[in-house]
MITI-148244 format. One line per 3 residues: for each residue x, y, z of C-alpha. Coordinates in steps of 0.5 Angstrom, whole numbers, plus 500, padded with zeros to 3 digits. Layout:
N
X/Y/Z | ...
END
This chain:
423
505/237/842 | 502/232/836 | 498/234/830
492/229/834 | 491/236/840 | 490/241/834
484/237/832 | 485/237/825 | 480/232/822
482/224/821 | 484/225/813 | 488/230/815
492/226/820 | 493/220/816 | 496/224/810
501/228/815 | 503/221/818 | 504/219/811
509/225/810 | 513/224/817 | 510/228/821
507/228/827 | 509/233/832 | 508/241/829
514/246/829 | 513/252/833 | 510/256/827
504/250/826 | 503/249/833 | 502/256/834
498/258/828 | 494/253/826 | 488/253/833
488/261/831 | 487/260/823 | 481/255/825
478/260/830 | 477/265/823 | 483/269/826
487/274/821 | 495/272/822 | 501/275/822
507/270/821 | 514/270/822 | 519/266/823
525/263/819 | 526/259/812 | 524/251/813
520/251/819 | 514/249/816 | 510/255/815
507/252/808 | 503/247/813 | 502/252/819
497/255/813 | 495/249/808 | 492/244/813
488/249/818 | 486/252/811 | 484/245/808
480/243/813 | 475/250/814 | 474/248/807
472/242/808 | 468/243/813 | 463/249/809
464/243/803 | 467/249/799 | 467/243/793
460/245/792 | 460/252/790 | 463/255/784
469/260/785 | 475/261/787 | 475/260/795
483/261/796 | 488/265/793 | 496/264/796
501/268/792 | 507/267/793 | 514/269/790
518/264/786 | 516/258/781 | 520/254/785
515/256/792 | 509/256/787 | 510/249/786
512/247/792 | 505/250/796 | 502/245/791
505/240/792 | 503/240/800 | 496/241/798
496/236/794 | 499/231/799 | 495/234/805
488/235/802 | 488/227/800 | 482/225/800
478/232/801 | 475/233/795 | 479/241/795
481/242/788 | 487/247/787 | 492/249/781
498/252/781 | 499/259/776 | 506/262/774
510/264/769 | 515/260/764 | 511/255/761
505/255/757 | 499/258/761 | 495/252/756
494/246/762 | 493/252/767 | 487/256/763
485/249/762 | 484/248/770 | 481/254/772
476/252/767 | 475/247/769 | 474/249/776
478/250/783 | 478/252/789 | 483/254/791
489/258/786 | 496/258/787 | 500/264/784
506/268/783 | 503/275/783 | 505/277/774
502/270/771 | 496/271/775 | 495/278/773
496/276/768 | 491/271/767 | 486/276/771
487/281/765 | 485/275/760 | 478/274/764
481/267/767 | 481/269/773 | 475/272/778
477/273/785 | 470/277/787 | 469/270/791
475/269/795 | 474/266/803 | 482/266/804
488/271/802 | 496/268/803 | 502/273/803
507/268/803 | 514/270/803 | 512/277/804
519/280/804 | 522/275/798 | 515/279/794
517/287/796 | 525/285/794 | 522/282/787
519/289/786 | 512/286/786 | 509/291/791
504/294/785 | 503/287/782 | 500/285/789
497/292/790 | 493/290/784 | 491/284/787
489/286/793 | 483/291/790 | 480/285/787
480/281/792 | 472/282/797 | 473/286/803
471/280/808 | 476/274/808 | 481/271/813
488/274/811 | 495/270/812 | 501/275/812
506/270/812 | 514/273/812 | 521/271/815
522/278/816 | 518/284/819 | 523/291/817
518/297/817 | 515/297/810 | 512/289/811
510/292/817 | 505/299/814 | 503/293/808
501/287/814 | 497/294/818 | 494/295/812
491/289/810 | 490/284/817 | 484/286/822
486/284/829 | 491/280/827 | 494/275/831
502/276/832 | 506/269/832 | 513/271/832
517/263/833 | 524/265/833 | 527/273/833
528/275/826 | 534/273/822 | 537/269/825
542/262/824 | 539/256/826 | 544/253/830
545/246/827 | 548/249/821 | 556/251/823
558/256/819 | 565/258/816 | 568/264/812
575/262/808 | 578/269/805 | 580/269/799
582/273/793 | 576/274/788 | 581/270/782
581/265/787 | 575/263/789 | 574/258/784
580/253/785 | 578/254/793 | 571/252/792
575/246/788 | 579/244/794 | 574/244/798
570/239/794 | 576/235/793 | 577/234/801
569/233/803 | 566/225/802 | 560/225/797
558/232/799 | 551/235/797 | 552/242/796
548/249/794 | 552/254/791 | 551/261/791
553/267/786 | 551/274/786 | 550/273/778
547/270/774 | 553/269/769 | 557/268/775
552/262/776 | 553/260/768 | 560/261/768
562/257/774 | 558/252/772 | 561/250/765
568/252/769 | 567/246/774 | 565/241/768
572/241/766 | 574/239/774 | 569/234/772
565/237/777 | 557/235/776 | 553/242/777
548/246/774 | 545/253/775 | 539/254/776
537/262/776 | 532/267/773 | 534/267/765
533/259/765 | 526/257/762 | 522/253/768
522/246/766 | 531/247/765 | 530/249/772
525/244/774 | 530/238/771 | 535/241/774
532/241/781 | 530/233/779 | 537/232/778
540/235/784 | 534/231/788 | 536/225/785
543/226/787 | 545/226/779 | 549/232/780
552/233/787 | 552/241/786 | 547/246/784
548/254/782 | 544/259/783 | 542/266/784
538/268/790 | 532/265/786 | 533/259/790
534/262/797 | 527/261/799 | 522/255/797
526/250/796 | 524/243/799 | 530/239/799
532/237/806 | 537/234/805 | 543/239/803
549/237/806 | 553/244/804 | 551/252/802
557/255/799 | 557/263/799 | 561/263/793
559/271/792 | 557/274/799 | 550/277/798
549/284/798 | 544/284/804 | 546/281/811
539/277/812 | 540/275/805 | 545/270/808
540/267/813 | 535/266/808 | 542/262/804
544/258/809 | 537/256/812 | 537/251/806
542/246/810 | 541/244/817 | 533/243/815
528/238/820 | 533/238/825 | 539/235/821
546/238/821 | 550/243/815 | 555/247/814
555/253/811 | 561/256/809 | 562/263/805
568/265/801 | 571/273/802 | 575/277/798
577/282/801 | 572/287/797 | 566/284/800
569/285/808 | 564/290/809 | 558/285/808
562/281/812 | 562/285/818 | 554/286/816
553/279/816 | 557/278/823 | 552/283/827
546/278/825 | 549/272/827 | 556/271/832
557/263/831 | 561/264/824 | 568/261/825
574/264/820 | 579/258/817 | 586/260/816
591/256/813 | 589/253/807 | 592/254/800
589/260/798 | 588/265/804 | 588/272/804
586/274/811 | 593/279/810 | 591/282/804
588/289/804 | 582/291/803 | 581/293/796
578/302/797 | 570/302/797 | 565/307/794
561/311/798 | 557/317/796 | 562/318/791
568/318/794 | 573/313/796 | 574/310/803
578/304/806 | 575/300/810 | 579/297/815
581/290/815 | 578/286/821 | 583/285/827
585/277/827 | 589/273/832 | 593/268/829
595/266/835 | 591/259/837 | 589/254/833
581/254/835 | 581/246/836 | 576/242/832
570/243/834 | 568/237/835 | 568/236/826
571/229/824 | 572/233/818 | 580/235/816
580/240/811 | 578/246/814 | 585/248/816
586/253/823 | 581/256/826 | 582/263/829
579/265/837 | 578/271/834 | 571/273/838
570/278/833 | 568/273/829 | 562/269/833
END
């Protein structure tokens, strides 16, 4: 299957070829024909599988064919959870829509609204927005949604996680009843299924991978380590690897800043991005990381989705996420577009319950033993549940085998256990 088989406009095919795209991904192959046919879509696919092009390409074609640029008003609205994802979607519409005369703008908070309101006054066909800033501009009278023909909710699960459900409902209330709705989410828990049922009319269900599974191109490892030794272990790993391009996740914004500052003492170039950083600061850090002016980006989960960075060699979970599904989204930042990647997780004794939840979703995590900060035999700290302290027994260990080298040429991972409870 090639993009030519999807009956796309010559201008779009040229734009896709310029980007180096010749074959559609599964989500694109399954979604584009239905969208071109005017169907509502409920799509589920892993992060990094090409969902943006799956809706952007057919929308551009439909708007071009209907001569949308000759009619007044906004014809399409795309909602995204983060500024980074909104900007990435905007870049995609720019790249795919060259020569089509379809105008778009991107709207998000953290920056002055002046440039955004000027673009809206000039007239646009497509608005890509985060919910908060869009509602603000709607209340100020800069945005009117009565002419919307296409409505896209992207990364819906992330938007609900971030507490945008009430904002989304307010926006939906202003949309016309007659419209084509495209609904994309990496996961489909019950509350998201209820939302999709209330929005979509006889939708086509598109699911390209089982929910919450890791890409097979990502090799996954876990290091047991005490919390106070995590930074030393990170430095140890980085000094053993050749020019890694690393995305590190921490649980808190303060933790991201603290780690970045600490690594600078070791002359490791790293910058932190999180919700308290201004949009300009976040964008500068992303640009420096993409251009390899820095080798490491330290982020909270604001960066786990929507970052268009294709050459990340390693994702390191400095802190394990609270939700197991978040782990899948984090490690999806590496091993993209057919490339291989490495995902490393640090597990302190009090995080072993989270590790068990992660193992239920992905069976291919190998335990690294024998490193200088190995805490695999440490007692697990008490965990509180329903006001009472409970002790979880440590995962069963097997210290008899070396586990081989799994075809890897790296020599820093230490011994890996053959214990199948981690796979």
